[in-house]
mmCIF entry with sequence, helices, sheets and N, C-alpha, C, O atoms, coordinates in Angstrom:
data_MODEL
# 
_entry.id   MODEL 
# 
_entity.id                         1 
_entity.type                       polymer 
_entity.pdbx_number_of_molecules   1 
# 
_entity_poly.entity_id                      1 
_entity_poly.type                           'polypeptide(L)' 
_entity_poly.nstd_linkage                   no 
_entity_poly.nstd_monomer                   no 
_entity_poly.pdbx_seq_one_letter_code       MAQKRKTHAEEFKARVAVEAIKGVRTLSELSAAHGVHPTVIAH 
_entity_poly.pdbx_seq_one_letter_code_can   MAQKRKTHAEEFKARVAVEAIKGVRTLSELSAAHGVHPTVIAH 
_entity_poly.pdbx_strand_id                 A 
# 
loop_
_entity_poly_seq.entity_id 
_entity_poly_seq.num 
_entity_poly_seq.mon_id 
_entity_poly_seq.hetero 
1 1  MET n 
1 2  ALA n 
1 3  GLN n 
1 4  LYS n 
1 5  ARG n 
1 6  LYS n 
1 7  THR n 
1 8  HIS n 
1 9  ALA n 
1 10 GLU n 
1 11 GLU n 
1 12 PHE n 
1 13 LYS n 
1 14 ALA n 
1 15 ARG n 
1 16 VAL n 
1 17 ALA n 
1 18 VAL n 
1 19 GLU n 
1 20 ALA n 
1 21 ILE n 
1 22 LYS n 
1 23 GLY n 
1 24 VAL n 
1 25 ARG n 
1 26 THR n 
1 27 LEU n 
1 28 SER n 
1 29 GLU n 
1 30 LEU n 
1 31 SER n 
1 32 ALA n 
1 33 ALA n 
1 34 HIS n 
1 35 GLY n 
1 36 VAL n 
1 37 HIS n 
1 38 PRO n 
1 39 THR n 
1 40 VAL n 
1 41 ILE n 
1 42 ALA n 
1 43 HIS n 
# 
_struct_asym.id          A 
_struct_asym.entity_id   1 
# 
loop_
_struct_conf.conf_type_id 
_struct_conf.id 
_struct_conf.pdbx_PDB_helix_id 
_struct_conf.beg_label_comp_id 
_struct_conf.beg_label_asym_id 
_struct_conf.beg_label_seq_id 
_struct_conf.pdbx_beg_PDB_ins_code 
_struct_conf.end_label_comp_id 
_struct_conf.end_label_asym_id 
_struct_conf.end_label_seq_id 
_struct_conf.pdbx_end_PDB_ins_code 
_struct_conf.beg_auth_comp_id 
_struct_conf.beg_auth_asym_id 
_struct_conf.beg_auth_seq_id 
_struct_conf.end_auth_comp_id 
_struct_conf.end_auth_asym_id 
_struct_conf.end_auth_seq_id 
_struct_conf.pdbx_PDB_helix_class 
_struct_conf.details 
_struct_conf.pdbx_PDB_helix_length 
HELX_P HELX_P1 AA1 GLU A 10 ? LYS A 22 ? GLU A 10 LYS A 22 1 ? 13 
HELX_P HELX_P2 AA2 LEU A 27 ? HIS A 34 ? LEU A 27 HIS A 34 1 ? 8  
HELX_P HELX_P3 AA3 PRO A 38 ? ALA A 42 ? PRO A 38 ALA A 42 1 ? 5  
# 
_struct_conf_type.id          HELX_P 
_struct_conf_type.criteria    ? 
_struct_conf_type.reference   ? 
# 
loop_
_atom_site.group_PDB 
_atom_site.id 
_atom_site.type_symbol 
_atom_site.label_atom_id 
_atom_site.label_alt_id 
_atom_site.label_comp_id 
_atom_site.label_asym_id 
_atom_site.label_entity_id 
_atom_site.label_seq_id 
_atom_site.pdbx_PDB_ins_code 
_atom_site.Cartn_x 
_atom_site.Cartn_y 
_atom_site.Cartn_z 
_atom_site.occupancy 
_atom_site.B_iso_or_equiv 
_atom_site.pdbx_formal_charge 
_atom_site.auth_seq_id 
_atom_site.auth_comp_id 
_atom_site.auth_asym_id 
_atom_site.auth_atom_id 
_atom_site.pdbx_PDB_model_num 
ATOM 1   N N  . MET A 1 1  ? 127.132 99.772  68.894 1.00 0.00 ? 1  MET A N  1 
ATOM 2   C CA . MET A 1 1  ? 126.352 100.980 68.767 1.00 0.00 ? 1  MET A CA 1 
ATOM 3   C C  . MET A 1 1  ? 125.391 101.088 69.960 1.00 0.00 ? 1  MET A C  1 
ATOM 4   O O  . MET A 1 1  ? 124.807 100.089 70.381 1.00 0.00 ? 1  MET A O  1 
ATOM 5   N N  . ALA A 1 2  ? 125.234 102.268 70.486 1.00 0.00 ? 2  ALA A N  1 
ATOM 6   C CA . ALA A 1 2  ? 124.374 102.501 71.642 1.00 0.00 ? 2  ALA A CA 1 
ATOM 7   C C  . ALA A 1 2  ? 122.909 102.370 71.249 1.00 0.00 ? 2  ALA A C  1 
ATOM 8   O O  . ALA A 1 2  ? 122.503 102.724 70.142 1.00 0.00 ? 2  ALA A O  1 
ATOM 9   N N  . GLN A 1 3  ? 122.124 101.847 72.199 1.00 0.00 ? 3  GLN A N  1 
ATOM 10  C CA . GLN A 1 3  ? 120.693 101.713 71.944 1.00 0.00 ? 3  GLN A CA 1 
ATOM 11  C C  . GLN A 1 3  ? 120.004 103.057 72.164 1.00 0.00 ? 3  GLN A C  1 
ATOM 12  O O  . GLN A 1 3  ? 120.388 103.836 73.036 1.00 0.00 ? 3  GLN A O  1 
ATOM 13  N N  . LYS A 1 4  ? 118.988 103.307 71.361 1.00 0.00 ? 4  LYS A N  1 
ATOM 14  C CA . LYS A 1 4  ? 118.210 104.533 71.505 1.00 0.00 ? 4  LYS A CA 1 
ATOM 15  C C  . LYS A 1 4  ? 117.156 104.322 72.591 1.00 0.00 ? 4  LYS A C  1 
ATOM 16  O O  . LYS A 1 4  ? 116.566 103.247 72.697 1.00 0.00 ? 4  LYS A O  1 
ATOM 17  N N  . ARG A 1 5  ? 116.932 105.346 73.383 1.00 0.00 ? 5  ARG A N  1 
ATOM 18  C CA . ARG A 1 5  ? 115.921 105.258 74.437 1.00 0.00 ? 5  ARG A CA 1 
ATOM 19  C C  . ARG A 1 5  ? 114.523 105.153 73.841 1.00 0.00 ? 5  ARG A C  1 
ATOM 20  O O  . ARG A 1 5  ? 114.233 105.722 72.789 1.00 0.00 ? 5  ARG A O  1 
ATOM 21  N N  . LYS A 1 6  ? 113.673 104.418 74.531 1.00 0.00 ? 6  LYS A N  1 
ATOM 22  C CA . LYS A 1 6  ? 112.285 104.320 74.103 1.00 0.00 ? 6  LYS A CA 1 
ATOM 23  C C  . LYS A 1 6  ? 111.556 105.605 74.472 1.00 0.00 ? 6  LYS A C  1 
ATOM 24  O O  . LYS A 1 6  ? 111.819 106.202 75.516 1.00 0.00 ? 6  LYS A O  1 
ATOM 25  N N  . THR A 1 7  ? 110.654 106.017 73.622 1.00 0.00 ? 7  THR A N  1 
ATOM 26  C CA . THR A 1 7  ? 109.776 107.134 73.957 1.00 0.00 ? 7  THR A CA 1 
ATOM 27  C C  . THR A 1 7  ? 108.353 106.590 74.021 1.00 0.00 ? 7  THR A C  1 
ATOM 28  O O  . THR A 1 7  ? 107.934 105.797 73.178 1.00 0.00 ? 7  THR A O  1 
ATOM 29  N N  . HIS A 1 8  ? 107.636 107.027 75.021 1.00 0.00 ? 8  HIS A N  1 
ATOM 30  C CA . HIS A 1 8  ? 106.275 106.538 75.231 1.00 0.00 ? 8  HIS A CA 1 
ATOM 31  C C  . HIS A 1 8  ? 105.288 107.685 75.077 1.00 0.00 ? 8  HIS A C  1 
ATOM 32  O O  . HIS A 1 8  ? 105.586 108.834 75.405 1.00 0.00 ? 8  HIS A O  1 
ATOM 33  N N  . ALA A 1 9  ? 104.123 107.353 74.578 1.00 0.00 ? 9  ALA A N  1 
ATOM 34  C CA . ALA A 1 9  ? 103.058 108.337 74.404 1.00 0.00 ? 9  ALA A CA 1 
ATOM 35  C C  . ALA A 1 9  ? 102.554 108.800 75.774 1.00 0.00 ? 9  ALA A C  1 
ATOM 36  O O  . ALA A 1 9  ? 102.636 108.074 76.765 1.00 0.00 ? 9  ALA A O  1 
ATOM 37  N N  . GLU A 1 10 ? 102.042 110.004 75.798 1.00 0.00 ? 10 GLU A N  1 
ATOM 38  C CA . GLU A 1 10 ? 101.507 110.560 77.048 1.00 0.00 ? 10 GLU A CA 1 
ATOM 39  C C  . GLU A 1 10 ? 100.397 109.682 77.616 1.00 0.00 ? 10 GLU A C  1 
ATOM 40  O O  . GLU A 1 10 ? 100.289 109.538 78.834 1.00 0.00 ? 10 GLU A O  1 
ATOM 41  N N  . GLU A 1 11 ? 99.578  109.100 76.757 1.00 0.00 ? 11 GLU A N  1 
ATOM 42  C CA . GLU A 1 11 ? 98.483  108.236 77.210 1.00 0.00 ? 11 GLU A CA 1 
ATOM 43  C C  . GLU A 1 11 ? 99.032  107.007 77.931 1.00 0.00 ? 11 GLU A C  1 
ATOM 44  O O  . GLU A 1 11 ? 98.487  106.582 78.950 1.00 0.00 ? 11 GLU A O  1 
ATOM 45  N N  . PHE A 1 12 ? 100.116 106.440 77.395 1.00 0.00 ? 12 PHE A N  1 
ATOM 46  C CA . PHE A 1 12 ? 100.752 105.276 78.013 1.00 0.00 ? 12 PHE A CA 1 
ATOM 47  C C  . PHE A 1 12 ? 101.272 105.640 79.398 1.00 0.00 ? 12 PHE A C  1 
ATOM 48  O O  . PHE A 1 12 ? 101.052 104.906 80.361 1.00 0.00 ? 12 PHE A O  1 
ATOM 49  N N  . LYS A 1 13 ? 101.959 106.768 79.494 1.00 0.00 ? 13 LYS A N  1 
ATOM 50  C CA . LYS A 1 13 ? 102.522 107.213 80.766 1.00 0.00 ? 13 LYS A CA 1 
ATOM 51  C C  . LYS A 1 13 ? 101.416 107.437 81.799 1.00 0.00 ? 13 LYS A C  1 
ATOM 52  O O  . LYS A 1 13 ? 101.548 107.046 82.959 1.00 0.00 ? 13 LYS A O  1 
ATOM 53  N N  . ALA A 1 14 ? 100.340 108.064 81.368 1.00 0.00 ? 14 ALA A N  1 
ATOM 54  C CA . ALA A 1 14 ? 99.225  108.335 82.278 1.00 0.00 ? 14 ALA A CA 1 
ATOM 55  C C  . ALA A 1 14 ? 98.576  107.049 82.758 1.00 0.00 ? 14 ALA A C  1 
ATOM 56  O O  . ALA A 1 14 ? 98.250  106.910 83.937 1.00 0.00 ? 14 ALA A O  1 
ATOM 57  N N  . ARG A 1 15 ? 98.390  106.108 81.835 1.00 0.00 ? 15 ARG A N  1 
ATOM 58  C CA . ARG A 1 15 ? 97.753  104.832 82.189 1.00 0.00 ? 15 ARG A CA 1 
ATOM 59  C C  . ARG A 1 15 ? 98.599  104.076 83.219 1.00 0.00 ? 15 ARG A C  1 
ATOM 60  O O  . ARG A 1 15 ? 98.065  103.556 84.199 1.00 0.00 ? 15 ARG A O  1 
ATOM 61  N N  . VAL A 1 16 ? 99.906  104.016 82.999 1.00 0.00 ? 16 VAL A N  1 
ATOM 62  C CA . VAL A 1 16 ? 100.794 103.316 83.935 1.00 0.00 ? 16 VAL A CA 1 
ATOM 63  C C  . VAL A 1 16 ? 100.827 104.040 85.279 1.00 0.00 ? 16 VAL A C  1 
ATOM 64  O O  . VAL A 1 16 ? 100.816 103.397 86.329 1.00 0.00 ? 16 VAL A O  1 
ATOM 65  N N  . ALA A 1 17 ? 100.867 105.365 85.256 1.00 0.00 ? 17 ALA A N  1 
ATOM 66  C CA . ALA A 1 17 ? 100.890 106.137 86.497 1.00 0.00 ? 17 ALA A CA 1 
ATOM 67  C C  . ALA A 1 17 ? 99.624  105.909 87.317 1.00 0.00 ? 17 ALA A C  1 
ATOM 68  O O  . ALA A 1 17 ? 99.696  105.740 88.534 1.00 0.00 ? 17 ALA A O  1 
ATOM 69  N N  . VAL A 1 18 ? 98.482  105.903 86.666 1.00 0.00 ? 18 VAL A N  1 
ATOM 70  C CA . VAL A 1 18 ? 97.217  105.678 87.379 1.00 0.00 ? 18 VAL A CA 1 
ATOM 71  C C  . VAL A 1 18 ? 97.200  104.281 87.993 1.00 0.00 ? 18 VAL A C  1 
ATOM 72  O O  . VAL A 1 18 ? 96.765  104.105 89.131 1.00 0.00 ? 18 VAL A O  1 
ATOM 73  N N  . GLU A 1 19 ? 97.670  103.297 87.245 1.00 0.00 ? 19 GLU A N  1 
ATOM 74  C CA . GLU A 1 19 ? 97.723  101.932 87.788 1.00 0.00 ? 19 GLU A CA 1 
ATOM 75  C C  . GLU A 1 19 ? 98.646  101.871 89.002 1.00 0.00 ? 19 GLU A C  1 
ATOM 76  O O  . GLU A 1 19 ? 98.336  101.192 89.980 1.00 0.00 ? 19 GLU A O  1 
ATOM 77  N N  . ALA A 1 20 ? 99.769  102.570 88.948 1.00 0.00 ? 20 ALA A N  1 
ATOM 78  C CA . ALA A 1 20 ? 100.708 102.569 90.073 1.00 0.00 ? 20 ALA A CA 1 
ATOM 79  C C  . ALA A 1 20 ? 100.103 103.253 91.292 1.00 0.00 ? 20 ALA A C  1 
ATOM 80  O O  . ALA A 1 20 ? 100.284 102.795 92.420 1.00 0.00 ? 20 ALA A O  1 
ATOM 81  N N  . ILE A 1 21 ? 99.387  104.348 91.066 1.00 0.00 ? 21 ILE A N  1 
ATOM 82  C CA . ILE A 1 21 ? 98.773  105.080 92.172 1.00 0.00 ? 21 ILE A CA 1 
ATOM 83  C C  . ILE A 1 21 ? 97.665  104.258 92.824 1.00 0.00 ? 21 ILE A C  1 
ATOM 84  O O  . ILE A 1 21 ? 97.523  104.263 94.047 1.00 0.00 ? 21 ILE A O  1 
ATOM 85  N N  . LYS A 1 22 ? 96.887  103.557 92.017 1.00 0.00 ? 22 LYS A N  1 
ATOM 86  C CA . LYS A 1 22 ? 95.808  102.736 92.566 1.00 0.00 ? 22 LYS A CA 1 
ATOM 87  C C  . LYS A 1 22 ? 96.342  101.636 93.471 1.00 0.00 ? 22 LYS A C  1 
ATOM 88  O O  . LYS A 1 22 ? 95.675  101.237 94.425 1.00 0.00 ? 22 LYS A O  1 
ATOM 89  N N  . GLY A 1 23 ? 97.552  101.139 93.175 1.00 0.00 ? 23 GLY A N  1 
ATOM 90  C CA . GLY A 1 23 ? 98.160  100.118 94.020 1.00 0.00 ? 23 GLY A CA 1 
ATOM 91  C C  . GLY A 1 23 ? 97.580  98.737  93.852 1.00 0.00 ? 23 GLY A C  1 
ATOM 92  O O  . GLY A 1 23 ? 97.746  97.885  94.725 1.00 0.00 ? 23 GLY A O  1 
ATOM 93  N N  . VAL A 1 24 ? 96.896  98.495  92.734 1.00 0.00 ? 24 VAL A N  1 
ATOM 94  C CA . VAL A 1 24 ? 96.302  97.181  92.501 1.00 0.00 ? 24 VAL A CA 1 
ATOM 95  C C  . VAL A 1 24 ? 97.394  96.140  92.259 1.00 0.00 ? 24 VAL A C  1 
ATOM 96  O O  . VAL A 1 24 ? 97.288  94.998  92.705 1.00 0.00 ? 24 VAL A O  1 
ATOM 97  N N  . ARG A 1 25 ? 98.452  96.555  91.542 1.00 0.00 ? 25 ARG A N  1 
ATOM 98  C CA . ARG A 1 25 ? 99.574  95.663  91.258 1.00 0.00 ? 25 ARG A CA 1 
ATOM 99  C C  . ARG A 1 25 ? 100.863 96.265  91.811 1.00 0.00 ? 25 ARG A C  1 
ATOM 100 O O  . ARG A 1 25 ? 100.959 97.476  92.013 1.00 0.00 ? 25 ARG A O  1 
ATOM 101 N N  . THR A 1 26 ? 101.848 95.410  92.051 1.00 0.00 ? 26 THR A N  1 
ATOM 102 C CA . THR A 1 26 ? 103.142 95.882  92.529 1.00 0.00 ? 26 THR A CA 1 
ATOM 103 C C  . THR A 1 26 ? 103.912 96.519  91.374 1.00 0.00 ? 26 THR A C  1 
ATOM 104 O O  . THR A 1 26 ? 103.547 96.355  90.210 1.00 0.00 ? 26 THR A O  1 
ATOM 105 N N  . LEU A 1 27 ? 104.981 97.248  91.705 1.00 0.00 ? 27 LEU A N  1 
ATOM 106 C CA . LEU A 1 27 ? 105.814 97.848  90.667 1.00 0.00 ? 27 LEU A CA 1 
ATOM 107 C C  . LEU A 1 27 ? 106.410 96.776  89.760 1.00 0.00 ? 27 LEU A C  1 
ATOM 108 O O  . LEU A 1 27 ? 106.519 96.977  88.551 1.00 0.00 ? 27 LEU A O  1 
ATOM 109 N N  . SER A 1 28 ? 106.790 95.653  90.330 1.00 0.00 ? 28 SER A N  1 
ATOM 110 C CA . SER A 1 28 ? 107.357 94.564  89.521 1.00 0.00 ? 28 SER A CA 1 
ATOM 111 C C  . SER A 1 28 ? 106.335 94.030  88.532 1.00 0.00 ? 28 SER A C  1 
ATOM 112 O O  . SER A 1 28 ? 106.667 93.768  87.376 1.00 0.00 ? 28 SER A O  1 
ATOM 113 N N  . GLU A 1 29 ? 105.106 93.869  88.974 1.00 0.00 ? 29 GLU A N  1 
ATOM 114 C CA . GLU A 1 29 ? 104.049 93.378  88.080 1.00 0.00 ? 29 GLU A CA 1 
ATOM 115 C C  . GLU A 1 29 ? 103.750 94.395  86.983 1.00 0.00 ? 29 GLU A C  1 
ATOM 116 O O  . GLU A 1 29 ? 103.585 94.025  85.821 1.00 0.00 ? 29 GLU A O  1 
ATOM 117 N N  . LEU A 1 30 ? 103.681 95.665  87.345 1.00 0.00 ? 30 LEU A N  1 
ATOM 118 C CA . LEU A 1 30 ? 103.424 96.717  86.361 1.00 0.00 ? 30 LEU A CA 1 
ATOM 119 C C  . LEU A 1 30 ? 104.550 96.794  85.334 1.00 0.00 ? 30 LEU A C  1 
ATOM 120 O O  . LEU A 1 30 ? 104.295 96.918  84.136 1.00 0.00 ? 30 LEU A O  1 
ATOM 121 N N  . SER A 1 31 ? 105.788 96.720  85.800 1.00 0.00 ? 31 SER A N  1 
ATOM 122 C CA . SER A 1 31 ? 106.911 96.832  84.878 1.00 0.00 ? 31 SER A CA 1 
ATOM 123 C C  . SER A 1 31 ? 106.947 95.649  83.914 1.00 0.00 ? 31 SER A C  1 
ATOM 124 O O  . SER A 1 31 ? 107.253 95.824  82.734 1.00 0.00 ? 31 SER A O  1 
ATOM 125 N N  . ALA A 1 32 ? 106.643 94.464  84.397 1.00 0.00 ? 32 ALA A N  1 
ATOM 126 C CA . ALA A 1 32 ? 106.616 93.295  83.523 1.00 0.00 ? 32 ALA A CA 1 
ATOM 127 C C  . ALA A 1 32 ? 105.475 93.398  82.510 1.00 0.00 ? 32 ALA A C  1 
ATOM 128 O O  . ALA A 1 32 ? 105.641 93.028  81.348 1.00 0.00 ? 32 ALA A O  1 
ATOM 129 N N  . ALA A 1 33 ? 104.339 93.891  82.940 1.00 0.00 ? 33 ALA A N  1 
ATOM 130 C CA . ALA A 1 33 ? 103.184 93.991  82.058 1.00 0.00 ? 33 ALA A CA 1 
ATOM 131 C C  . ALA A 1 33 ? 103.378 95.030  80.960 1.00 0.00 ? 33 ALA A C  1 
ATOM 132 O O  . ALA A 1 33 ? 102.890 94.864  79.842 1.00 0.00 ? 33 ALA A O  1 
ATOM 133 N N  . HIS A 1 34 ? 104.102 96.111  81.291 1.00 0.00 ? 34 HIS A N  1 
ATOM 134 C CA . HIS A 1 34 ? 104.246 97.213  80.342 1.00 0.00 ? 34 HIS A CA 1 
ATOM 135 C C  . HIS A 1 34 ? 105.616 97.280  79.679 1.00 0.00 ? 34 HIS A C  1 
ATOM 136 O O  . HIS A 1 34 ? 105.841 98.114  78.802 1.00 0.00 ? 34 HIS A O  1 
ATOM 137 N N  . GLY A 1 35 ? 106.525 96.415  80.089 1.00 0.00 ? 35 GLY A N  1 
ATOM 138 C CA . GLY A 1 35 ? 107.843 96.364  79.461 1.00 0.00 ? 35 GLY A CA 1 
ATOM 139 C C  . GLY A 1 35 ? 108.757 97.529  79.784 1.00 0.00 ? 35 GLY A C  1 
ATOM 140 O O  . GLY A 1 35 ? 109.556 97.950  78.947 1.00 0.00 ? 35 GLY A O  1 
ATOM 141 N N  . VAL A 1 36 ? 108.643 98.048  80.993 1.00 0.00 ? 36 VAL A N  1 
ATOM 142 C CA . VAL A 1 36 ? 109.535 99.126  81.431 1.00 0.00 ? 36 VAL A CA 1 
ATOM 143 C C  . VAL A 1 36 ? 110.190 98.731  82.753 1.00 0.00 ? 36 VAL A C  1 
ATOM 144 O O  . VAL A 1 36 ? 109.700 97.845  83.453 1.00 0.00 ? 36 VAL A O  1 
ATOM 145 N N  . HIS A 1 37 ? 111.281 99.381  83.087 1.00 0.00 ? 37 HIS A N  1 
ATOM 146 C CA . HIS A 1 37 ? 111.991 99.088  84.336 1.00 0.00 ? 37 HIS A CA 1 
ATOM 147 C C  . HIS A 1 37 ? 111.201 99.655  85.512 1.00 0.00 ? 37 HIS A C  1 
ATOM 148 O O  . HIS A 1 37 ? 110.601 100.723 85.387 1.00 0.00 ? 37 HIS A O  1 
ATOM 149 N N  . PRO A 1 38 ? 111.189 98.961  86.654 1.00 0.00 ? 38 PRO A N  1 
ATOM 150 C CA . PRO A 1 38 ? 110.447 99.461  87.824 1.00 0.00 ? 38 PRO A CA 1 
ATOM 151 C C  . PRO A 1 38 ? 110.854 100.863 88.265 1.00 0.00 ? 38 PRO A C  1 
ATOM 152 O O  . PRO A 1 38 ? 110.023 101.624 88.760 1.00 0.00 ? 38 PRO A O  1 
ATOM 153 N N  . THR A 1 39 ? 112.115 101.202 88.090 1.00 0.00 ? 39 THR A N  1 
ATOM 154 C CA . THR A 1 39 ? 112.583 102.539 88.472 1.00 0.00 ? 39 THR A CA 1 
ATOM 155 C C  . THR A 1 39 ? 111.902 103.617 87.641 1.00 0.00 ? 39 THR A C  1 
ATOM 156 O O  . THR A 1 39 ? 111.655 104.716 88.139 1.00 0.00 ? 39 THR A O  1 
ATOM 157 N N  . VAL A 1 40 ? 111.598 103.322 86.398 1.00 0.00 ? 40 VAL A N  1 
ATOM 158 C CA . VAL A 1 40 ? 110.922 104.299 85.535 1.00 0.00 ? 40 VAL A CA 1 
ATOM 159 C C  . VAL A 1 40 ? 109.531 104.609 86.085 1.00 0.00 ? 40 VAL A C  1 
ATOM 160 O O  . VAL A 1 40 ? 109.084 105.755 86.043 1.00 0.00 ? 40 VAL A O  1 
ATOM 161 N N  . ILE A 1 41 ? 108.861 103.602 86.592 1.00 0.00 ? 41 ILE A N  1 
ATOM 162 C CA . ILE A 1 41 ? 107.510 103.802 87.126 1.00 0.00 ? 41 ILE A CA 1 
ATOM 163 C C  . ILE A 1 41 ? 107.578 104.536 88.470 1.00 0.00 ? 41 ILE A C  1 
ATOM 164 O O  . ILE A 1 41 ? 106.737 105.389 88.753 1.00 0.00 ? 41 ILE A O  1 
ATOM 165 N N  . ALA A 1 42 ? 108.564 104.213 89.283 1.00 0.00 ? 42 ALA A N  1 
ATOM 166 C CA . ALA A 1 42 ? 108.652 104.788 90.627 1.00 0.00 ? 42 ALA A CA 1 
ATOM 167 C C  . ALA A 1 42 ? 109.003 106.271 90.608 1.00 0.00 ? 42 ALA A C  1 
ATOM 168 O O  . ALA A 1 42 ? 108.708 106.977 91.573 1.00 0.00 ? 42 ALA A O  1 
ATOM 169 N N  . HIS A 1 43 ? 109.614 106.756 89.552 1.00 0.00 ? 43 HIS A N  1 
ATOM 170 C CA . HIS A 1 43 ? 110.031 108.162 89.523 1.00 0.00 ? 43 HIS A CA 1 
ATOM 171 C C  . HIS A 1 43 ? 109.073 108.953 88.771 1.00 0.00 ? 43 HIS A C  1 
ATOM 172 O O  . HIS A 1 43 ? 109.247 110.164 88.633 1.00 0.00 ? 43 HIS A O  1 
# 
């Protein structure tokens, strides 16, 4: 059976986006911390 895609709250998306824009951590570090693929953060 196919896995269902995760849906994230708008607050979660905004928090991760702000962290990515600040550049404090790399995409790999952010993805590991938040449990998402780096490509999701980069797009």
